C-alpha positions in Angstrom: 13.2 -3.7 10.8 11.8 -6.5 8.4 12.1 -5.7 4.6 8.3 -4.5 3.9 9.2 -5.6 0.4 9.8 -9.5 1.1 7.4 -9.7 3.9 4.8 -8.1 1.3 5.6 -10.8 -1.0 5.5 -13.7 1.3 1.7 -12.3 2.2 1.1 -12.2 -1.4 2.5 -16.0 -1.8 0.7 -17.4 1.5 -2.9 -15.6 -0.2 -2.3 -17.6 -3.4 -3.5 -20.5 -1.4 -6.6 -18.8 -0.9 -7.1 -17.4 -4.4 -6.4 -21.3 -5.6 -9.4 -22.4 -3.5 -11.6 -20.5 -6.4 -14.0 -19.6 -3.4 -17.2 -17.5 -4.9 -17.3 -14.9 -2.6 -13.3 -14.0 -2.7 -13.1 -13.9 -6.6 -16.2 -11.5 -6.6 -14.3 -9.8 -3.8 -11.0 -9.5 -6.5 -13.3 -8.6 -9.4 -15.1 -5.1 -7.2 -11.2 -4.4 -6.2 -9.7 -4.7 -9.9 -12.6 -2.6 -11.3 -12.4 -0.3 -8.3 -8.7 0.7 -9.0 -9.1 0.9 -12.7 -8.5 4.3 -14.6 -11.8 6.7 -14.1 -12.2 10.0 -12.9 -9.5 9.6 -10.9 -6.3 7.9 -12.1 -5.4 4.6 -10.8 -2.1 6.1 -9.2 -4.5 8.6 -7.4 -6.5 5.8 -5.9 -3.2 3.5 -4.7 -2.3 6.3 -2.9 -6.0 6.8 -1.2 -6.1 2.9 -0.5 -2.2 3.3 0.9 -3.5 5.8 2.7 -6.3 4.1 4.2 -4.1 1.1 5.1 -1.9 3.4 7.3 -5.0 4.9 9.4 -6.4 1.0 9.5 -3.3 -0.5 10.6 -3.4 -3.1 7.9 -0.1 -4.0 6.5 -0.8 -5.7 3.4 -3.0 -2.7 2.2 -0.7 -0.2 2.9 2.3 -1.7 1.3 0.7 -3.4 -1.6 -1.2 -0.6 -2.3 2.3 1.8 -1.6 3.4 -0.7 -4.3 0.9 -0.3 -7.3 1.3 3.7 -6.7 5.1 3.6 -7.4 4.2 1.4 -10.1 1.6 3.9 -11.6 3.7 6.7 -11.4 3.2 8.1 -7.7 6.3 10.5 -6.7 8.0 10.4 -3.8 6.4 14.0 -2.8 3.0 12.7 -3.7 3.6 9.6 -1.0 4.9 12.1 1.6 1.7 14.1 1.1 -0.9 11.6 1.3 1.5 10.1 4.2 0.7 14.1 5.7 -2.6 14.0 5.1 -3.1 10.6 6.5 -1.3 11.8 9.9 -3.3 15.0 9.7 -6.1 13.3 9.7 -5.2 9.8 12.3 -3.0 11.0 14.7 -0.1 9.5 16.3 -1.9 6.0 15.8 -1.2 6.4 12.3 3.2 6.4 12.4 3.1 2.9 12.8 1.7 2.6 9.0 3.5 5.5 7.9 7.4 3.7 8.8 6.5 1.1 7.0 5.9 3.2 4.2 9.1 5.1 5.2 11.3 1.9 5.1 9.4 0.4 1.7 9.9 3.9 -0.1 13.9 3.2 1.1 13.9 -0.2 -0.4 12.1 1.4 -3.3 14.7 3.5 -4.0 13.1 6.7 -2.8 15.0 7.8 0.4 18.6 7.0 1.1 18.8 3.8 3.6 18.7 5.3 7.2 22.3 4.8 9.1 22.7 5.4 12.7 
């Protein structure tokens, strides 16, 4: 399986091309996203775990991986991530498993799991 952290970095590097175009709608979208993930009644960590779960459900790799990385940076534990994935799978069924595997692979890369060997 491809290195998920590297895939995300490549995606974000490519996205910078669009960021540099100074598109008004895109800039407003980024402001909304920034405001949405700040601490409020829910903390940033919880919001990123929710967004990761939605990314898994919607099969959005950049959403899943970007919000997983942000949740880890905000202090999410292995147990919190796994519980969020469990809730996602319980609500979305087996169609969410592909996104869950991306999460598990990136958790290996971040040192939250031991790398799997056959």
